[in-house]
DRENDO-1510 file (C-alpha; in Angstrom, 1 decimal, always signed):
<recs>
REC; n; res; u; v; w
REC; 1; MET; -1.4; -26.5; +27.8 .
REC; 2; GLY; -4.5; -28.4; +28.7 .
REC; 3; THR; -6.9; -30.1; +26.3 .
REC; 4; PHE; -9.4; -27.3; +26.7 .
REC; 5; ASN; -6.9; -24.6; +25.7 .
REC; 6; LYS; -5.6; -26.8; +22.8 .
REC; 7; TYR; -9.2; -27.1; +21.5 .
REC; 8; ILE; -9.7; -23.3; +21.6 .
REC; 9; LEU; -6.3; -22.6; +20.0 .
REC; 10; LYS; -6.8; -25.2; +17.3 .
REC; 11; GLN; -10.3; -23.8; +16.4 .
REC; 12; VAL; -9.2; -20.2; +16.3 .
REC; 13; ALA; -5.9; -20.9; +14.5 .
REC; 14; ALA; -7.6; -22.9; +11.7 .
REC; 15; SER; -10.3; -20.3; +11.3 .
REC; 16; ALA; -7.9; -17.3; +11.4 .
REC; 17; LEU; -5.5; -19.0; +8.9 .
REC; 18; GLY; -8.3; -19.5; +6.4 .
REC; 19; THR; -9.6; -15.9; +6.7 .
REC; 20; VAL; -6.1; -14.4; +6.6 .
REC; 21; ALA; -5.4; -16.4; +3.4 .
REC; 22; LEU; -8.7; -15.2; +1.9 .
REC; 23; PHE; -8.0; -11.5; +2.7 .
REC; 24; VAL; -4.4; -11.8; +1.4 .
REC; 25; PHE; -5.8; -13.2; -1.9 .
REC; 26; VAL; -8.3; -10.4; -2.2 .
REC; 27; LEU; -5.8; -7.7; -1.4 .
REC; 28; VAL; -3.1; -9.2; -3.7 .
REC; 29; LEU; -5.7; -9.5; -6.5 .
REC; 30; GLY; -6.6; -5.8; -6.1 .
REC; 31; ASN; -3.0; -4.8; -6.3 .
REC; 32; VAL; -2.2; -7.0; -9.2 .
REC; 33; VAL; -5.2; -5.7; -11.3 .
REC; 34; LYS; -4.1; -2.1; -10.5 .
REC; 35; GLU; -0.4; -2.4; -10.9 .
REC; 36; VAL; +0.7; -5.2; -13.3 .
REC; 37; MET; -2.3; -6.9; -15.0 .
REC; 38; GLY; -2.2; -4.5; -17.9 .
REC; 39; ASP; +1.5; -5.2; -18.5 .
REC; 40; LEU; +0.8; -8.9; -18.5 .
REC; 41; THR; -2.1; -8.8; -20.9 .
REC; 42; ALA; -0.1; -6.4; -23.1 .
REC; 43; GLY; +2.7; -8.9; -23.3 .
REC; 44; ARG; +5.2; -6.6; -21.5 .
REC; 45; MET; +6.2; -9.3; -18.9 .
REC; 46; SER; +6.4; -13.1; -18.9 .
REC; 47; ILE; +4.3; -15.4; -16.7 .
REC; 48; SER; +7.3; -16.3; -14.5 .
REC; 49; PHE; +8.1; -12.6; -13.9 .
REC; 50; PHE; +4.5; -11.9; -13.2 .
REC; 51; LEU; +4.4; -14.6; -10.6 .
REC; 52; TYR; +7.6; -13.2; -9.1 .
REC; 53; ILE; +5.9; -9.8; -8.9 .
REC; 54; VAL; +2.9; -11.3; -7.2 .
REC; 55; ALA; +5.1; -12.9; -4.6 .
REC; 56; LEU; +6.7; -9.5; -3.9 .
REC; 57; ILE; +3.3; -8.0; -3.4 .
REC; 58; ILE; +2.2; -10.5; -0.7 .
REC; 59; PRO; +4.4; -9.2; +2.2 .
REC; 60; GLY; +3.0; -5.7; +1.7 .
REC; 61; VAL; -0.7; -6.8; +2.2 .
REC; 62; ILE; -0.1; -9.1; +5.2 .
REC; 63; PRO; +0.0; -6.3; +7.8 .
REC; 64; TYR; -3.6; -5.4; +6.6 .
REC; 65; ALA; -4.8; -9.0; +6.2 .
REC; 66; LEU; -3.6; -10.3; +9.5 .
REC; 67; PRO; -5.7; -8.0; +11.8 .
REC; 68; LEU; -8.7; -8.5; +9.6 .
REC; 69; GLY; -8.3; -12.2; +9.3 .
REC; 70; MET; -7.7; -12.7; +13.0 .
REC; 71; LEU; -10.7; -10.6; +13.9 .
REC; 72; THR; -13.0; -12.5; +11.5 .
REC; 73; GLY; -11.7; -15.9; +12.6 .
REC; 74; ILE; -12.3; -15.2; +16.2 .
REC; 75; LEU; -15.8; -13.8; +15.5 .
REC; 76; LEU; -16.6; -17.0; +13.5 .
REC; 77; VAL; -15.3; -19.4; +16.2 .
REC; 78; PHE; -16.8; -17.6; +19.3 .
REC; 79; GLY; -20.0; -16.8; +17.4 .
REC; 80; ARG; -20.4; -20.5; +16.5 .
REC; 81; MET; -19.6; -21.6; +20.1 .
REC; 82; SER; -22.1; -19.2; +21.5 .
REC; 83; ALA; -24.8; -20.1; +19.0 .
REC; 84; GLN; -24.3; -23.8; +19.9 .
REC; 85; SER; -24.3; -23.1; +23.6 .
REC; 86; GLU; -20.7; -24.3; +24.0 .
REC; 87; ILE; -19.8; -21.2; +25.9 .
REC; 88; VAL; -22.6; -21.8; +28.4 .
REC; 89; ALA; -21.5; -25.5; +28.8 .
REC; 90; MET; -17.8; -24.4; +29.4 .
REC; 91; LYS; -18.9; -21.9; +32.0 .
REC; 92; ALA; -21.0; -24.6; +33.7 .
REC; 93; CYS; -17.9; -26.7; +33.9 .
REC; 94; GLY; -16.1; -23.9; +35.8 .
REC; 95; ARG; -14.3; -22.3; +32.9 .
REC; 96; SER; -14.1; -18.6; +33.0 .
REC; 97; LEU; -14.1; -16.3; +30.0 .
REC; 98; TYR; -10.5; -15.4; +30.8 .
REC; 99; SER; -9.4; -19.0; +30.6 .
REC; 100; MET; -11.2; -19.3; +27.2 .
REC; 101; ALA; -9.5; -16.1; +26.0 .
REC; 102; ALA; -6.0; -17.1; +27.2 .
REC; 103; PRO; -5.0; -19.2; +24.2 .
REC; 104; VAL; -6.5; -16.6; +21.8 .
REC; 105; PHE; -4.4; -13.9; +23.4 .
REC; 106; PHE; -1.3; -16.1; +23.0 .
REC; 107; LEU; -2.1; -16.5; +19.3 .
REC; 108; ALA; -2.6; -12.8; +19.0 .
REC; 109; ILE; +0.7; -11.9; +20.6 .
REC; 110; CYS; +2.5; -14.4; +18.2 .
REC; 111; ALA; +0.7; -12.8; +15.2 .
REC; 112; SER; +1.6; -9.3; +16.4 .
REC; 113; LEU; +5.3; -10.3; +16.7 .
REC; 114; PHE; +5.1; -11.8; +13.2 .
REC; 115; SER; +3.5; -8.7; +11.9 .
REC; 116; LEU; +6.3; -6.6; +13.4 .
REC; 117; ALA; +8.9; -8.6; +11.4 .
REC; 118; ILE; +6.8; -8.1; +8.3 .
REC; 119; ASN; +6.3; -4.4; +8.8 .
REC; 120; PHE; +10.0; -3.6; +9.6 .
REC; 121; TYR; +11.8; -5.9; +7.4 .
REC; 122; TYR; +10.1; -8.2; +4.9 .
REC; 123; ALA; +7.5; -5.7; +3.5 .
REC; 124; PRO; +10.0; -2.9; +3.0 .
REC; 125; ALA; +12.5; -5.3; +1.3 .
REC; 126; ALA; +9.8; -6.8; -0.9 .
REC; 127; ASP; +8.4; -3.4; -1.9 .
REC; 128; TYR; +11.9; -2.2; -2.8 .
REC; 129; ALA; +12.5; -5.3; -4.8 .
REC; 130; TYR; +9.1; -5.0; -6.5 .
REC; 131; LYS; +9.7; -1.4; -7.6 .
REC; 132; ASN; +13.2; -2.2; -8.7 .
REC; 133; ALA; +12.0; -5.2; -10.8 .
REC; 134; LEU; +9.5; -3.0; -12.6 .
REC; 135; LYS; +12.2; -0.4; -13.1 .
REC; 136; ASN; +14.5; -3.0; -14.7 .
REC; 137; ILE; +11.8; -3.9; -17.2 .
REC; 138; ILE; +11.8; -0.3; -18.4 .
REC; 139; ARG; +15.6; -0.2; -18.4 .
REC; 140; ALA; +15.9; -3.3; -20.5 .
REC; 141; ASN; +13.3; -2.2; -23.2 .
REC; 142; PRO; +11.7; +1.2; -22.8 .
REC; 143; LEU; +9.9; +0.7; -26.1 .
REC; 144; GLN; +7.7; -2.1; -24.7 .
REC; 145; PHE; +5.8; +0.5; -22.7 .
REC; 146; ILE; +4.6; +2.2; -25.8 .
REC; 147; THR; +1.7; +0.3; -27.5 .
REC; 148; PRO; +1.2; +1.6; -31.1 .
REC; 149; GLY; -2.4; +2.8; -31.6 .
REC; 150; SER; -3.0; +3.4; -27.9 .
REC; 151; PHE; -2.8; +6.6; -25.7 .
REC; 152; ILE; -0.1; +6.0; -23.0 .
REC; 153; LYS; -0.7; +7.8; -19.7 .
REC; 154; GLU; +1.8; +5.9; -17.4 .
REC; 155; PHE; +4.3; +8.8; -17.7 .
REC; 156; PRO; +3.2; +11.5; -15.2 .
REC; 157; GLY; +2.6; +14.9; -16.9 .
REC; 158; TYR; +2.4; +13.4; -20.4 .
REC; 159; VAL; +0.1; +11.6; -22.8 .
REC; 160; ILE; +1.9; +9.7; -25.5 .
REC; 161; TYR; +0.6; +8.2; -28.8 .
REC; 162; ALA; +2.4; +6.4; -31.7 .
REC; 163; LYS; +0.6; +5.3; -34.8 .
REC; 164; GLU; +2.8; +2.3; -35.4 .
REC; 165; ALA; +6.2; +0.8; -34.6 .
REC; 166; GLU; +9.0; +0.1; -37.1 .
REC; 167; GLY; +11.8; -1.8; -35.5 .
REC; 168; SER; +13.1; +0.4; -32.6 .
REC; 169; ASP; +11.4; +3.5; -34.0 .
REC; 170; LEU; +7.9; +4.8; -33.4 .
REC; 171; ILE; +6.1; +6.3; -36.5 .
REC; 172; GLY; +3.5; +9.0; -36.4 .
REC; 173; PHE; +4.5; +10.1; -32.9 .
REC; 174; ARG; +2.5; +12.6; -30.8 .
REC; 175; ILE; +3.0; +13.7; -27.2 .
REC; 176; TRP; +1.0; +16.1; -25.0 .
REC; 177; GLU; +2.5; +17.9; -22.0 .
REC; 178; LEU; -0.1; +18.4; -19.2 .
REC; 179; ASP; -0.4; +21.0; -16.5 .
REC; 180; GLY; -1.4; +20.3; -12.9 .
REC; 181; GLN; -5.0; +20.2; -13.8 .
REC; 182; GLY; -4.5; +17.6; -16.6 .
REC; 183; ARG; -4.9; +20.1; -19.4 .
REC; 184; ALA; -2.6; +19.9; -22.5 .
REC; 185; THR; -0.3; +22.9; -22.5 .
REC; 186; VAL; +2.1; +21.7; -25.2 .
REC; 187; ALA; +1.3; +19.5; -28.2 .
REC; 188; ILE; +4.2; +17.9; -30.1 .
REC; 189; GLN; +4.0; +15.8; -33.2 .
REC; 190; SER; +6.9; +14.2; -35.2 .
REC; 191; ASP; +7.4; +11.8; -38.0 .
REC; 192; ARG; +9.6; +9.5; -35.9 .
REC; 193; GLY; +10.4; +8.9; -32.2 .
REC; 194; ILE; +13.1; +6.8; -30.6 .
REC; 195; LEU; +13.1; +5.7; -27.0 .
REC; 196; SER; +16.4; +5.0; -25.1 .
REC; 197; TYR; +17.5; +4.7; -21.5 .
REC; 198; ASP; +20.2; +6.9; -19.9 .
REC; 199; ASP; +21.7; +4.8; -17.1 .
REC; 200; ALA; +23.8; +7.6; -15.6 .
REC; 201; ALA; +20.8; +10.0; -15.2 .
REC; 202; ASP; +18.3; +7.2; -14.7 .
REC; 203; GLU; +16.0; +8.7; -17.4 .
REC; 204; ILE; +14.2; +7.6; -20.4 .
REC; 205; LEU; +15.2; +9.7; -23.4 .
REC; 206; LEU; +12.6; +10.3; -26.0 .
REC; 207; THR; +14.3; +11.6; -29.2 .
REC; 208; LEU; +11.8; +13.1; -31.7 .
REC; 209; LYS; +12.8; +13.6; -35.4 .
REC; 210; ASN; +11.3; +16.2; -37.8 .
REC; 211; GLY; +8.3; +17.6; -36.0 .
REC; 212; THR; +6.4; +20.6; -34.7 .
REC; 213; ALA; +5.6; +21.9; -31.2 .
REC; 214; GLU; +2.6; +24.0; -30.4 .
REC; 215; ARG; +2.0; +25.7; -27.0 .
REC; 216; SER; -1.5; +26.7; -25.8 .
REC; 217; ARG; -2.2; +30.1; -24.3 .
REC; 218; GLN; -1.7; +30.3; -20.6 .
REC; 219; ASP; -4.8; +32.3; -20.0 .
REC; 220; ASP; -7.0; +29.7; -21.6 .
REC; 221; PRO; -5.2; +26.4; -22.4 .
REC; 222; GLU; -8.4; +24.6; -23.5 .
REC; 223; ASP; -9.2; +27.2; -26.2 .
REC; 224; LEU; -7.7; +25.5; -29.2 .
REC; 225; ARG; -9.0; +28.1; -31.6 .
REC; 226; LYS; -6.3; +30.6; -30.6 .
REC; 227; PRO; -3.0; +28.6; -30.5 .
REC; 228; LEU; +0.4; +30.2; -30.3 .
REC; 229; PRO; +2.7; +30.1; -33.3 .
REC; 230; THR; +4.0; +26.6; -34.2 .
REC; 231; ALA; +7.7; +25.9; -33.8 .
REC; 232; ARG; +9.5; +23.4; -36.0 .
REC; 233; PHE; +12.4; +21.2; -35.1 .
REC; 234; ASP; +14.7; +18.7; -36.7 .
REC; 235; GLU; +15.5; +16.9; -33.4 .
REC; 236; LEU; +14.0; +17.3; -29.9 .
REC; 237; VAL; +15.0; +15.3; -26.8 .
REC; 238; ILE; +12.4; +14.9; -24.0 .
REC; 239; LYS; +13.7; +13.5; -20.7 .
REC; 240; LEU; +11.3; +11.3; -18.6 .
REC; 241; PRO; +12.9; +10.6; -15.2 .
REC; 242; LEU; +12.3; +7.0; -14.2 .
REC; 243; GLY; +11.7; +8.1; -10.6 .
REC; 244; ASP; +8.7; +10.0; -11.7 .
REC; 245; ILE; +7.2; +6.9; -13.2 .
REC; 246; ILE; +7.8; +4.3; -10.5 .
REC; 247; GLY; +9.2; +6.3; -7.6 .
REC; 248; SER; +12.7; +7.1; -6.4 .
REC; 249; MET; +14.7; +4.0; -5.7 .
REC; 250; ASP; +18.1; +5.5; -4.8 .
REC; 251; LYS; +19.2; +5.1; -1.2 .
REC; 252; SER; +19.3; +8.8; -0.5 .
REC; 253; GLY; +15.7; +9.3; -1.7 .
REC; 254; LYS; +14.3; +6.1; -0.4 .
REC; 255; GLN; +10.7; +6.4; +0.7 .
REC; 256; LEU; +10.0; +5.8; +4.4 .
REC; 257; LYS; +7.7; +2.9; +3.8 .
REC; 258; ARG; +10.6; +1.1; +2.1 .
REC; 259; MET; +12.9; +1.5; +5.1 .
REC; 260; THR; +13.7; -1.2; +7.6 .
REC; 261; LEU; +13.7; -0.4; +11.3 .
REC; 262; GLY; +17.4; +0.2; +11.4 .
REC; 263; GLU; +17.2; +2.6; +8.4 .
REC; 264; LEU; +14.3; +4.4; +10.0 .
REC; 265; LEU; +16.1; +4.9; +13.3 .
REC; 266; ASP; +19.1; +6.3; +11.4 .
REC; 267; ALA; +16.8; +8.5; +9.3 .
REC; 268; ARG; +15.4; +10.4; +12.2 .
REC; 269; ASP; +18.4; +12.8; +12.0 .
REC; 270; THR; +19.3; +12.5; +8.4 .
REC; 271; TRP; +16.1; +12.1; +6.3 .
REC; 272; HIS; +15.3; +15.5; +4.6 .
REC; 273; PRO; +13.6; +14.6; +1.3 .
REC; 274; ARG; +13.4; +16.9; -1.7 .
REC; 275; ARG; +15.1; +19.8; +0.0 .
REC; 276; GLU; +18.2; +21.5; -1.3 .
REC; 277; GLY; +20.8; +23.2; +0.9 .
REC; 278; GLU; +20.8; +23.5; +4.7 .
REC; 279; THR; +17.4; +22.7; +6.3 .
REC; 280; THR; +15.9; +24.9; +9.0 .
REC; 281; PRO; +15.3; +23.6; +12.6 .
REC; 282; GLU; +11.6; +23.7; +11.9 .
REC; 283; LEU; +11.9; +21.6; +8.8 .
REC; 284; ALA; +14.3; +19.2; +10.5 .
REC; 285; PHE; +11.8; +18.8; +13.4 .
REC; 286; ARG; +9.0; +18.1; +10.9 .
REC; 287; ASP; +11.1; +15.5; +9.1 .
REC; 288; ARG; +12.0; +13.8; +12.4 .
REC; 289; ILE; +8.3; +13.6; +13.4 .
REC; 290; GLU; +7.5; +12.2; +10.0 .
REC; 291; VAL; +10.0; +9.4; +10.4 .
REC; 292; GLN; +8.9; +8.7; +13.9 .
REC; 293; LEU; +5.3; +8.6; +12.7 .
REC; 294; GLN; +6.3; +5.8; +10.2 .
REC; 295; ILE; +8.0; +3.9; +13.0 .
REC; 296; GLN; +5.1; +4.2; +15.4 .
REC; 297; LYS; +2.6; +3.4; +12.6 .
REC; 298; ASN; +4.4; +0.1; +11.9 .
REC; 299; PHE; +4.3; -0.7; +15.6 .
REC; 300; ALA; +0.7; +0.3; +16.0 .
REC; 301; MET; -0.4; -1.7; +12.9 .
REC; 302; ALA; +1.3; -4.8; +14.3 .
REC; 303; PHE; -0.3; -4.5; +17.7 .
REC; 304; SER; -3.7; -3.7; +16.2 .
REC; 305; ILE; -4.0; -7.5; +16.0 .
REC; 306; PHE; -4.1; -7.7; +19.8 .
REC; 307; SER; -6.5; -4.8; +20.0 .
REC; 308; MET; -8.9; -6.3; +17.6 .
REC; 309; VAL; -8.7; -9.7; +19.2 .
REC; 310; LEU; -9.5; -8.1; +22.6 .
REC; 311; LEU; -12.6; -6.7; +21.1 .
REC; 312; ALA; -13.6; -9.7; +19.0 .
REC; 313; ILE; -13.9; -12.2; +21.8 .
REC; 314; PRO; -16.8; -10.5; +23.7 .
REC; 315; LEU; -18.4; -9.4; +20.4 .
REC; 316; GLY; -18.3; -13.0; +19.1 .
REC; 317; ILE; -20.0; -14.2; +22.2 .
REC; 318; LYS; -22.5; -11.5; +22.3 .
REC; 319; ALA; -23.3; -11.8; +18.6 .
REC; 320; SER; -24.3; -15.5; +19.1 .
REC; 321; ARG; -24.3; -16.1; +15.4 .
REC; 322; SER; -22.8; -18.9; +13.4 .
REC; 323; GLU; -23.6; -17.2; +10.1 .
REC; 324; THR; -20.4; -16.4; +8.2 .
REC; 325; PHE; -21.6; -13.3; +6.4 .
REC; 326; ALA; -22.8; -11.7; +9.6 .
REC; 327; ASN; -19.4; -12.2; +11.3 .
REC; 328; VAL; -17.5; -11.0; +8.3 .
REC; 329; GLY; -19.7; -7.9; +8.2 .
REC; 330; ILE; -18.9; -7.1; +11.8 .
REC; 331; ALA; -15.2; -7.7; +11.2 .
REC; 332; LEU; -15.1; -5.4; +8.2 .
REC; 333; ALA; -17.0; -2.7; +10.0 .
REC; 334; LEU; -14.5; -2.8; +12.9 .
REC; 335; ALA; -11.4; -3.0; +10.7 .
REC; 336; MET; -12.6; -0.1; +8.5 .
REC; 337; SER; -13.2; +2.0; +11.6 .
REC; 338; TYR; -9.7; +1.3; +12.8 .
REC; 339; TYR; -8.1; +2.1; +9.4 .
REC; 340; LEU; -10.1; +5.2; +9.0 .
REC; 341; LEU; -8.9; +6.6; +12.3 .
REC; 342; THR; -5.4; +5.7; +11.4 .
REC; 343; VAL; -5.6; +7.5; +8.1 .
REC; 344; LEU; -7.2; +10.6; +9.7 .
REC; 345; ILE; -4.3; +10.8; +12.3 .
REC; 346; SER; -1.7; +10.2; +9.5 .
REC; 347; TRP; -3.0; +13.3; +7.8 .
REC; 348; LEU; -1.8; +15.3; +10.9 .
REC; 349; GLU; +1.9; +14.8; +9.9 .
REC; 350; LYS; +1.7; +18.3; +8.5 .
REC; 351; TYR; +1.3; +19.6; +12.1 .
REC; 352; PRO; +4.3; +18.0; +13.9 .
REC; 353; THR; +3.8; +20.1; +17.1 .
REC; 354; ILE; +0.7; +18.1; +18.0 .
REC; 355; ARG; +2.8; +14.9; +17.9 .
REC; 356; PRO; +0.9; +12.7; +15.4 .
REC; 357; ASP; +3.6; +10.0; +16.1 .
REC; 358; LEU; +2.0; +9.5; +19.5 .
REC; 359; LEU; -1.6; +10.1; +18.4 .
REC; 360; ILE; -1.3; +7.2; +16.0 .
REC; 361; TRP; -1.9; +4.9; +19.0 .
REC; 362; ILE; -5.3; +6.3; +19.7 .
REC; 363; PRO; -7.2; +3.7; +17.6 .
REC; 364; ASN; -5.4; +0.9; +19.6 .
REC; 365; ILE; -6.2; +2.5; +22.9 .
REC; 366; ILE; -9.9; +2.9; +22.0 .
REC; 367; PHE; -10.2; -0.7; +20.8 .
REC; 368; GLN; -8.4; -2.0; +23.9 .
REC; 369; ILE; -10.5; +0.0; +26.4 .
REC; 370; ALA; -13.7; -1.1; +24.6 .
REC; 371; GLY; -12.5; -4.7; +24.5 .
REC; 372; VAL; -11.5; -4.8; +28.2 .
REC; 373; ALA; -14.9; -3.3; +29.2 .
REC; 374; LEU; -16.8; -5.8; +27.1 .
REC; 375; ILE; -14.8; -8.8; +28.4 .
REC; 376; ILE; -15.4; -7.7; +32.1 .
REC; 377; ARG; -19.1; -7.3; +31.3 .
REC; 378; SER; -19.3; -10.7; +29.6 .
REC; 379; SER; -17.4; -12.5; +32.4 .
REC; 380; LYS; -20.0; -11.2; +34.9 .
REC; 381; ASN; -22.9; -12.5; +32.9 .
</recs>
């Protein structure tokens, strides 16, 4: 590799590495605030465990940060070179746009291959370990997820409240069961509640002592002036499946995004989630397309790096700007357009006959066609 190519490669690699690190930090921070910051501030996890969780989140955001970081880095480098007339000087020395782009394409291919490894192995493994780690916290001490004096909404379909804690018991316990619209259909209160974990059933057991249960009317659940008769109980056990709180972690019910490439290939004929008994040919075809969509999506996301790089080079030259914010704005607009198209196509998984697993490549094709056209146009100028 010549001195010229090394210069381009060094500039782009340094800029891309910095912007990728920035976007990884932003995306990880967003996930941390959303998922585990509340548990840390509430004292439910140690600092060391918190850092371990953060490390497990990083592989999951890299597939999104890599295309965005590469796109931004190239826009910054080529925008600066264009603004300082370096592009003109290189062309005057006999360098074509293709020779300038060659080291960048090499870097993009390497980044795409790295993203493939992340998408099909490291990200699924890290996400599985992340969910399992959170699950182990609940297994070890279910009581720590109930903060006395606060309304707890982490358990889907329920709102839980305890006035105070006394050892392993919760005093002044209240729980509301919600319908699909978030309305309270059952209100239960008891003098004392005990949380335990059933390892065999993978459930949190909530045992209530000496309380009452009141059901609202189905015709108007929000009308509290006309409740149904109150029922009294000495002991009532409520089961809270852990899979509903964090997501199913067993191998048979493993989510597609947590599967490696080998598991996805095996799942094309065996993955039939949440269905009992023998599946129909139509449902089996739909399941197969859903698995193939996940496979193709992982491939498409990895090669989106090359697609965005192909478009970034001529745009960086044309923008002729060295301002950071202008280039970051262009990168964000392009990346959001790509991700929006990907999300829209992913919604078509309910219609397997139109083959969304193939349509998922449309954003890449659009970006590559636009990039090739702009590069040809820029090389002629």
